[in-house]
N, C-alpha and C positions, 0 to 999 in steps of 0.2 A: 306636601307629603305624597309619596307614591307608594301604592301597595305592591307587594312582591308577588301577588297572584293576579290572575285575570278572571273577570266575570263577564260572561256572554249573555246578553239579553235574548231570551227565547220568545217572549210574548209580552206585549204591553196592552193592557185592557182597562176598561172602566166598569166598575160594578156599582149598580144603583139599588136602592130598595125596590121591592116589587112595585111596578107601575100602578098608579091610581090609588094606592093605599094611604098615602100621607099627603095632606093638603099643604099648600104653601104656608110657611110659618116664619115669623120674624122673632128673634130673641134679642131684646135689648141687653147690652152687657151690664152686669151688676158691679157693685163695688169690689167684689173679689175677682172679677174678670179683667177689669180695665188695665191693671198693672202689667198684664201679660201680652198686650197688643204688640209691643216691639221685641218681645223675648224670642230667642232662638228656639227652634223646634225641639221637643223632647224626642230623643232617638233611642229606641230600645231594640235589643235583639234577643230572640229565643232560639237556642240551638237544641236540636233533637238528633240523636244518633240511632241508626238502625241497629237493633240488637243482634241481628245475624246478617251476614253478607247475602243479599238477594240472589236468586237464581237467574234473574234477567236484568237487563240494563235498567237502572232505577229512573233515569231521566225519561226514557220512553214509557215506562210503566206509570210514572207520575202524570205525564201529559195525557196518556190514554185512559187512565183509570181513576185518577184522584183529583185532577184539576177541576173537573166539572163540579164535583162535590164541594171543593174548597170555595169556588165562586158562588155556588148556590147557597151554601151555608152563610157566606159573607153577606149576600143579598138579604137573606132572612134576618140576619143580625142587624143589618142597617135599617130594616123595618122598625126595629125597636130603638135603635140609636141613630135615627135619621139626621140629626144635626151634624154629625161627622161628615156626611156627604154634602153638606151645604158649603157656603162660602162666607168669609169675613168681608163685609161690605160697609159702606157708609150711607146713612139715611139721607135721601135727597132733601128732606125737610129740615133736619137739624144738623146734619154733618157728623153726627155721632156714629161711632162704629157699632155694628150689630151683626148677628149671625142670621143669615137668610137661607132657608131651604125652599127649593122649588122642585116640583115633581120632575124627575129625570136627572136631578143632580147626582153626582157619583164621586167615588174615590178611585184613584189610580192604583191598579194592582200590577206589579212587575213580576214576571216569572223569569228567573235567571239560572245560570249554571256556573259554578266556580270550580277551579282546579286547586283551590287551597286545601290544606290538610285540616279537616275539622277537629281532629284529635288534638292538634296544637292550639287551635283557637279557643277551645273550651278549658284549657288549663288555667291554673291560678297564677302561675309565675308571670313576670312582666313580659308583655308582648307589645309590639309596635302598634300604636293606635291606628295608624294608617291602614293596617290589614283589615279593619272592620268597616270602614266607610263604604267600600264598594258593595257591601251587603245591605245597605240602607237606601231607601227610595228618596228621590228628590221631592221636595214639597213646594208646589206652586205658591207664590206669595199670598194669594187669596184663599187657597185651599186649607182645610182643617186637618186632613189626614191623608197619608199615602202609605201603601204597604208593599213589601217585596218578599217574595218567597224564592229562596236560593237553594238549588239542589247541589249537593256534593256527591257526585256519582258513587253509588254503592256504599256510601258511608253515613250520610245523614242529610239534614235539611235545616235551614234557618228561616225564621220569620222576623223580618225587620219592619219597624213602624217609625214614621216621622209624624209627630202630632203637634199641632199648634196649641200651645198651652192655654191660649185664650178660650179654647173649646172645653177643656176638661182638666181637672186635677188628677193626682195619682189614683185616688179611690175610684173616680169615674172611668178613667181609661182602663184600669184593671177590670172593672165591671164589664166593659165592652169586650176586652180580649178573652176573658173567661167565658162570657156568653157565646162568643164566636166559636171558641174551642169546644164547648159543650155541644152546640148544634152540629158542628163538623163531625164530632166523634159519634154522636147518637143518631143524627139525621132527624131529630125531633125538636122543633122550636117550642112545642108546647111544654117541654120540661123546664123551660126558663120561667120560673115563677117570680123571680125578683126583677121586675121591670123598672127602667129608669123613670124618675120623676122629673118633670120639667116645670114645675110650679115655681116661678121666680117671684111671685107676689110675697113670699116669705121674707124677701130681702128689700121689698119696695120702699119701706119706711126709712131706709138708710140712703136714699138717693142723694141727699145733701152731702153725705160723706163721699159718694162716688164723684160728685162735682168737685169737691175739694181735692180728691186724688188726681183728677184730670188736670186741674189747675197746677198742682204741685209737679206733676209729671212734665208738663210743658216747661215749667221753670227750670227743671233739673235734667231735661232730656240730653243736653250736650254732654254733661259729665257721664251719664250712663253710656252713651255711644262711644266715648273715648275708652272706657273700660272694656266694653265688648270688643272693640277693635284690637286692643292690646292682647286680649286673650286669644283671639282668633289667629293672630300672627305667630303664635308659638309653634316650634317645629321639634321633631325628634322626641315626641312624647311617648311614654310607655303607659300601658294600662295593666293593672295588676289587681288581683283579688286576695284579700286577707280574711281569715275566718276566726271567729271566737266560738268555741264550743260552749254548751250550757254550763259545764263544770268550770270552765275558765271564767265565764261571766260571774258565777257564784263566788269564785275566789276574789274577783275584783269587788264584788259586793261586800264581802267580809272586810276587806281592807278599808273600804269607805265607811262601813257601819261601825267599825272599831273607833274611827275618828269621830263619827257622829256621837257615839256614846260618851266620848270625852268632852265634846262641846255641849252636849245635851240640847241640841238645836236641830231637830230632824228636818229633812226636806224630801221632796219627791225623788225617788231613787230607783227607777225602772231599769230593765235590761237595755233599753234604748239610751237612757242617760249614761249608764256605765260604759257602754260601747263608744258613744260619742266622746265621753271624757277621756277614755284611754287613747283613742285615735287622735284627739286634739293634743294631748301631751306628747305623743310620738311625733306628730307633725311639727309642733313648735320646736322640738329639739332637732329634728331633721333639717329644718329651714334656718336654724340658728337664731330663732326669735326668743330663745331663753336667756340670751346674754344681756338683756337690758330691761327697762321698765316700761317699754312701749305696750300699749293695750292691744290685746288680741281679741277680735270680735267673733262671736259664733252665732250664726243665724240659721234658723230652721222654721219649717211650716208646721202648723198644728191644725188638725181637722176641727172645723167649727160646728159640724152638724149636731153632734150630741151636746155641745156646749152652748148652743143658741137657746134663747128663751122666747117662745117654747121651742123644743128641739126640732130640727129640720130632719126629714126622713133620711135614713142612711143611704137610700137609693137616689138622692138628689143628684142630678147630672149637671156638671159644670164645674166651676171653681168654688170651693167653700173652705178655704184655708186662710188663716191669719199668720202674721209673722211673730216669731218668738226670738227674743234677743238675750244673749249672755255675753259677758266680757270678763277678762282677767288680765293681769300683768304677765308678760312673757316670762319674766324671771320667776314669778310664783308658780307658773305652770311647769317650768323646768326644774323646780326644786323637788326634794324627796317627798314633799306633800302634794305634788302636782295633781295626782289623780283625784284627791279629795277636793282640791281647789276647783278643778274643772267640773267635777260632778256637782258640787254645791252651786256653782254659777249656773249650770244648765238646769239643775233641778229647781232652783228658786225662780228661774225664768219661767218655767212651766207653772209653778205655783202662783205666779202673779196673774195668770189667766183666770184664776178663781174670782177675780174682781170683774170679769167680763172679757170676752175675746176681743172686743173692740176698745178696751181700756187703753187710752193713749194713742189711738189710731191716727189722730191728727198729726202726730209727730213721726209716723213710720217713714215717710219718704224723706223728710229733712234729716232724720237720723241715719238712714242708709246712705244718703249722699254725703253726710259728714264723715263717713267711714272711708270715702274714696282716698286712695293712696296709702291706706293703712292695711294691716293684715286682717283679712276677713275670710273666715272659713264657713261654708254653708253646707247644707245637707239636701240630698235628693232622695225621694222615695221613703219607704217605711217597711219594717218587717211585717206590719199588720196586713200588707197587701197579699202576702202568701202567693207570690208569682209562680212558685214551683208547683202549684196546683193546676197550672194551665196545660191541659192534656188534649191535643187535637186528634188523638188516636194512636200516637207513637209513644205513649207513656209520658211521664213527667219530663220537663226539659233537662238536658244534660247540663246546661248552663244558661244563665241569662245575664245580660250586660246592659248598662245604661251608658251609651257612648257619648251623649251630649254633656256629660259632666266635664268633658275637656273644655268646652266653650264657656260653661258657667263657673268653672273652677270650684266645683262642689265635690263632696264625697258621697258615694252611694252607700246607703245602709238598707239591707234587705234581709229576708228570711234565708235560712240555710236549706240547701237541697237535701243534705244528708242527715240532719238531726233536728228534731223538734226542739225549739227553744234556742238553737244556735243562730248566729247572725253572720252574714257576709258583708264585707266592706270593699267597695270598689274605689280605686284611686287612679288618677292620671297625673304623672309627674315626669320631669326629665330624669334620665338614668342615674346621675350622681345622687340626686335627692331621694329617688326611689330606693336605691341601695342602702342608704343610711336609714331610711324609714323602716325597711324590712328588717334590718339588723336590730333596731331598737324594739320593734314590735315583738319579735320572737324572743329576744334576750330577756326582757323583763318578765314575760310570761313564764319562761323556763326557770328563771332565777327564783321565782316565788312559788314553785310547785310544792 
């Protein structure tokens, strides 16, 4: 895929935590980390528009007046989040993967300029996914994070990140980016009172499960690589954003709860469940999976921190999410009762976590591999991350996108920029499929107003 615009690299630099403040540290991978060793990087973009056309050339102004602050604030932030400057290595004693930080380690920061129209990139309508990749930094295989700041002359700026998932889950990576934006905006790192916790002993008693995961991953690695390759070879893909307002979510809730009242068998029914259920039904219909009784699988991650016994600090840095599974027949999802079917399947999947977040963990990898070749829909991110609170000094983002959902074949579910309680959904699909999905998504909402 080729982009229709050009990006010129202005500077390539390395940013480290302040020298001498952090000693060499080795982090063994936990049971929640090991499954991400071979995963593609998580790629996210934040777009900011300048509210008024500047009086001077913005590229020159940025390089002369703002770049030093951006680098300095990043260095101070890496003092707190220093593992991100480290590398994924293998222990010379055991051969196990580990994260190693040595004083002087750094992350790559690319400064670039683009001739693209940022006003088009931040729209919701379908756009060629190829337009976004030049705004993202390359990630070296052993590195854990790379960043790119791209200037759109006189109109705006984007901040792109490529993150190795083995280093951090969504909560942790959001903690980093919000801390950086706060220090950049205020110039004061002492205002960061929520420091990351690196105490991995809270998970040490589950090392036996980590060993089991590693064994299962070795056995099933070939199947995983085949799926990753098939996804990476797709072309002419479109990225689009769909939105559900708070009032629309409440209308979906009423439809589901009316059916719950009939069955007298309640289940967990949050805004997240309702959103995923509605998107799942539209996807099944758009892809033609509603014509038979084949099983459609829905997979998403659930934060384990508060669910652990005893609870793990909310600031724990790393991966701390478990898999949650739901499934239903395509024909049932495509029926007039499809929203209820989907919501019940997802809601009961979450309820099963009440028996413990590791309940049935021994079967996670075999279960995922048994789904290969079947219809599997997964979720990236969460509305709880509140990514639109990320203010570097230019106000809240005009738009944020997770580009890596193309490679993972996931749907993005996040908070709304414009309305408290609203939800944004990001999808990457070929044009014919996207057109059908968009029609279904809008038509059903309008028909039931």
